[in-house]
C-alpha positions, -999 to +999 in steps of 0.1 A: +283-242+186+308-269+194+298-305+187+319-321+213+344-313+241+370-336+254+405-339+270+430-364+257+454-384+278+485-390+256+514-414+255+538-385+249+554-388+283+581-405+263+592-370+252+605-364+287+623-397+288+640-402+255+668-381+239+658-358+211+682-359+181+671-345+147+642-338+124+633-356+092+627-331+064+596-339+043+594-329+007+562-334-014+575-347-047+542-355-064+506-345-054+473-358-066+456-340-094+421-331-084+428-333-047+401-318-024+405-280-020+406-269+016+416-237+034+431-238+069+430-204+085+456-193+111+442-199+146+433-169+166+457-166+196+450-149+229+486-146+241+508-115+241+537-133+225+539-155+194+519-187+197+540-217+207+529-237+177+515-226+144+485-249+143+473-242+108+507-249+093+509-283+110+474-292+100+478-280+064+510-299+060+494-331+073+465-328+049+487-321+020+509-351+027+479-374+026+476-366-011+438-363-006+437-326+002+451-295-016+454-268+011+451-232-001+484-212+004+481-188+033+489-158+011+458-166-010+434-165+019+407-139+013+400-135+051+411-150+084+380-158+104+384-177+137+347-187+142+320-200+119+297-171+128+320-147+109+325-168+078+311-155+044+305-188+027+299-171-007+334-157-007+349-191-002+327-207-028+341-181-053+375-196-045+362-231-052+370-242-017+352-274-006+361-271+031+373-244+056+391-249+089+389-221+115+400-221+151+413-204+183+439-212+209+439-199+245+465-199+272+449-211+304+460-200+340+474-234+349+499-232+320+479-255+296+462-246+264+427-249+250+425-254+212+392-250+195+385-257+158+356-260+134+355-278+101+330-261+077+315-275+045+315-245+022+288-257-002+264-268+025+272-236+044+275-254+078+298-269+104+304-306+101+329-311+129+340-290+159+361-298+190+377-282+220+409-299+231+429-292+263+466-297+257+499-292+274+528-274+257+548-305+247+515-320+232+505-291+209+519-307+178+501-339+187+469-319+192+473-305+157+478-341+143+446-351+161+427-323+145+441-334+111+428-369+119+394-356+127+392-336+095+404-366+074+379-390+089+350-365+086+356-359+049+368-393+038+351-417+063+386-433+069+404-429+102+434-405+099+469-417+107+487-383+113+488-389+151+510-419+148+548-427+148+574-441+125+604-461+136+636-463+115+674-469+116+699-441+111+735-447+102+762-420+107+800-418+109+821-402+136+854-384+129+872-417+129+849-430+102+833-454+127+797-461+120+770-454+146+736-471+143+706-457+160+671-470+164+648-439+163+611-430+164+594-398+152+560-384+147+545-392+113+556-358+100+592-364+110+592-341+141+601-351+177+627-377+168+637-398+198+667-422+199+656-455+214+689-474+212+723-468+196+752-492+189+784-494+170+771-526+154+743-529+129+706-527+139+679-540+116+642-548+111+623-527+137+587-537+140+559-522+163+539-542+188+501-537+184+501-516+216+525-490+201+547-491+232+572-518+221+595-525+192+611-558+182+644-555+163+676-573+153+709-563+169+745-573+162+757-556+194+771-588+208+788-598+176+760-619+161+723-616+152+700-614+182+663-604+185+653-579+212+621-563+224+623-528+237+598-506+255+600-472+238+589-454+270+609-471+298+637-484+275+634-518+292+650-544+269+644-581+266+664-605+244+641-631+229+662-651+204+699-656+202+704-690+185+735-698+164+730-686+128+701-664+117+679-646+141+660-621+119+629-603+106+608-603+138+571-594+133+544-591+159+511-610+157+480-588+157+472-597+193+507-591+205+512-626+219+535-640+192+565-631+171+570-645+136+607-646+128+634-662+107+658-687+123+684-711+109+689-729+142+679-763+126+703-758+097+682-738+071+665-704+071+628-711+081+599-693+095+591-698+132+565-684+156+576-676+191+550-677+219+560-647+240+542-661+271+558-696+271+589-689+251+581-718+228+591-718+192+569-734+166+584-741+131+561-730+103+579-739+071+597-771+062+617-767+030+653-767+018+648-733+003+653-700+021+621-689+038+622-655+055+605-620+060+571-631+073+541-607+076+509-616+096+475-615+081+454-590+102+432-618+117+463-637+129+453-668+109+481-667+083+515-655+072+528-642+040+566-647+036+594-647+010+608-680-003+630-690-033+615-725-033+603-719-069+637-708-081+635-671-074+623-650-044+585-649-044+557-644-019+539-674-004+510-676+021+504-702+047+473-706+069+477-709+107+455-722+135+454-703+167+488-702+184+509-702+152+505-739+141+505-743+103+474-760+089+480-757+052+508-760+026+523-727+015+506-712-016+525-690-040+510-655-044+532-636-068+540-644-104+549-610-119+586-610-126+615-630-110+617-612-077+591-602-051+601-600-015+596-582+019+558-584+021+536-562+043+499-568+045+474-539+046+454-534+078+422-546+061+439-577+047+430-569+011+464-559-002+501-569+001+530-546-007+564-558-016+598-551-031+596-559-069+625-561-092+621-552-129+649-543-154+675-544-126+656-519-104+640-526-071+606-508-067+576-509-044+546-528-058+511-537-045+490-567-052+453-573-044+448-604-023+412-606-037+418-606-074+456-606-079+458-572-095+494-561-095+506-524-096+541-509-094+539-478-072+574-463-075+600-456-102+633-457-083+664-478-085+668-492-050+636-492-029+631-515+001+614-522+034+578-510+027+554-505+056+517-496+056+503-467+075+478-479+102+448-468+080+463-484+049+463-452+028+500-446+026+532-467+024+565-457+038+597-473+025+635-468+022+652-456-009+683-439-022+689-403-031+724-391-042+739-422-028+723-417+007+696-437+023+664-418+027+628-426+035+599-420+011+562-425+011+536-432-016+499-434-015+484-469-020+472-458-054+506-445-064+495-410-071+510-390-041+547-391-033+569-376-006+605-379+005+619-377+041+656-371+047+680-362+075+706-335+071+733-361+074+737-399+075+715-426+060+680-435+070+667-470+064+642-498+074+611-477+083+581-491+102+548-473+107+532-476+141+497-488+148+469-464+158+470-450+192+442-462+214+422-430+210+389-429+191+375-396+178 
């Protein structure tokens, strides 16, 4: 018996508007020992031809990338049931499986599809989640990600982030060795890459609006730094800052009404907050040091930023009243080593990630904002631009592999690692999108 039935209205109309380009290849470089065993059985298919998407492969890959699950290889499945009524729970207990996913996919007369699935608790011998989802052909991968989200939340109690996007910058060269910069977005698993904007001049620092429909970024297209906001669906673009000097590191406030950014319009690199409704800039920092790379606290009542006011780049926190007016002096947060920069605050406000330098290497580190506990998560040479997943469980960042820029991800506890790369060119400056406005 199905627990719930629903149809989802998605934002993926952008797939028909934007230009597809490439696929990010994801490689699991380190899993978590003791991850939860789960089997995802191929979904039964009613069509006469091959199914348009292999749902179990997408779901299994999602769950494996989370680091929390260890999916059973398909060749090791002892049977391939498509409904809970035909499952022999004892057989799956003998394989030490904790959970089993079974499902069906139907082609409907109107050209759409119905996807049904059940999540079974093997040791309890019962279904713990089950849905029927209507989907169009371009949305089937999204439907698979939604199923993965439901499974993740049911088992862990934490909302899944598979049905989300990442933004990043790619850099390639043409035959004349001229560089081409592209602002791109893709599904969280690297598929459905869409080019939002491209230029022969550098693009930097993409950052998602809370509505998941807009990106702020830095462009040198007109010969100097300028900050733009672009709608990823309509491509509508708005320039919001083009002062002389620095216009950098734009970051949306949690309510989407403000941008924190770095400007040198008054002679020194300082943190400002831009009210997007009034176009008023409020200066947050007042120091002769370099203050840059702000990150909002989730409640909008503070910023964490990079400053060298103590002699080396470190993270500082300043409290704000509503509207971006500072109401405290900046307080230093990091003391581990002589370089900590490019902060990103976790969605629950309990952790901050950063680029940390140690022994000449730049690595990703995390620090608790509650007790100050500091942990280095990566072991690379040149890591940068960390960004939290919307559920706070994973961190995406840029790194180097064979002298090429690639993206990588690590779990917040440092145990699960993966790498994302294009077939050619460099990939850099990733930003993970917020949740879509869909609750399961």
